[in-house]
N, C-alpha and C positions, 0 to 999 in steps of 0.2 A: 699241789697240796703237800704240806710238810709231812714227812714220814711219821713224826710224833702224833699227828692227828689221825693217821691211818690205822695204827696198831697200838693197843695198850700192852701192858706187861704180860698179858696172857695170849697175845696174838690176835685178839679180836678188835674190831673197829670200835672206837669210842663214839657211840652213836650221838650222844649229846653234843660233844665237841664238833663232830662232823656237821650236825644240823646247824649249830650256831655259826660255823664257818661259812656254810652255804647261805644262811639267812642272818646276816650280821645284826647285832642289836647292842644296846647300851647295857653294860654290866650293872646288875642290881644286887645289893646285899641280900642274900637269901634269908637272913634273920628277920627281914622286914616283911616277908611273905606271910599272909594270914594262914592259919591252920587249914582253912577251906581251900586255899590255892594249892598248898602242899598236898592235901588229900586229892584234889582234882588231878594233879599230875601223878601222884602216887597210885591212884586207882588204875591209870593207864599202864604204869610201869609194872604193877603187880599182875594185871591182866596179861600183859605181854609175856611175863615170865611163865605164868600158868599155861598160856596158849602155846608157847614155844616148847615147853615140856611135853604137852599132850600131842602136838603135831609131830614131834620128833620120835614118838613111840610108834609111828607108822601111819600110812595113808588110810583114812577112814572116811565114811560119809560125813559131810559137814554137819548134819543134824546131830550125829553122835558126838562129834567134837564139841558142838555148842552145848549139848546137854551136860557133858562131863565138865566143861569149863564152868558152866553155871553153878555146878555143885561147889567148886573150889573158890569161886569169886563172890559167893554170897556172903552177906554180912556175918552170919553165924559162924562160918568157917574162918573168915578173916579175924573175927573176935577171938576165937580159940587160939589161932596162931599167935596173935599179939600177946595174949595172956601167957601162953606157953613159953615165950622167949623174953618176957619182961625182965626176969632175973638175970638174963645175959646182956642186957643193954647197959651201955655206959651211962653216966649221969647226964651227959649231953643228949643222948638218944632218948632217955626217959623223959627229959624235959620236953622234947619235941612231941613224944608220944602223948604225954599228959596234955599238952596244948591241943592236940588233935582230939583227944577224948573230951576235953572240956569245952569244945567249940559249941556254938549254938546253931545247929542246923535248922533250916526252915521246914524240913520234912524228914521222914525216914521211910525206908522200904516197908511195905505192908507185911512182908513175910518175915520181918525181924522185930524184936523189941527195940525200944529206944536205947537201952543199955548195949545191946549187940551192935546197933548201928554206930553208937559213939565209939565203942571198942574197935570196930572195923575202920572208922574214920581215923582213929589214932594210928592204926597200922599203916593205912594209906598215907597219912601225913609223914610218917617216918620213912616210908618208901620214897616219897617225893623228895624229902630232905636229903636222904643218902644219895639218890640219883643226881640231884643238883650239885652235890659235892663231889661227884665222880667217885663215890665210895661203893661201887657196885660189888666188889668182893665182900665187903661187910654186909651189904644188903643180901647177897646170896647166902652168906653164912647164917644170918638170922632166919631167912626164909627156909633154908634147908633144914635147920634145926627145928623150926616151928612145924614144918610139914612132917618131919620124922616123928615128932611128938604127938601130932594130932590127926594124921591121915588114916582114918579108919578104913577107907576104901583101898588104900595101899597102891594106888595107881600112879602116883607121881614118882615113886621110887627114889626118894632123896637118899643120897649116899652119905654115909657117915665116915669121916676120915678115920682110918685105923691108926693104931699107935705109931706104926712106922712112918706113915705120912705126916702125922703130927710132929714126930721127932725131926723129920727132914725140914719141915717148915720152921721149927724152932731154931735149927742150925743156921738158917739164913738171917734171922732177926738180930 
């Protein structure tokens, strides 16, 4: 396997490229994906992020991990995160987000309002879109900021870059 597929610029494996290398397929223009398809994938990506954060905080009973994960992946919480970072999105990201929000779902979770469900679908669609574009750093930036703005439980511990980190990043651009 090529070295470029093994590690991205942060030293982590690029999971999407690795999957597609092992299971070859025909390339498809992601702009043709429906909002529902983007949200379907984005739901898994978002869930993987949350589960990774929670598991990395230490070994616990699976039931406790599940209960805590459920809090963060429910439509109400996703809707809050999406609204909290909307002003940080690029025009392109806002377009994808709006497409997700304006989708016509066949159903919605009983525990959420239709508006919360549509806002959550919007965030999931954006997660799926950024994942398919291999823009995981941008995805993490938006999720980190959204969690830091909305996490009333405070269990995810999103770090905020301090001014020195931001200055270092700016020097490389």
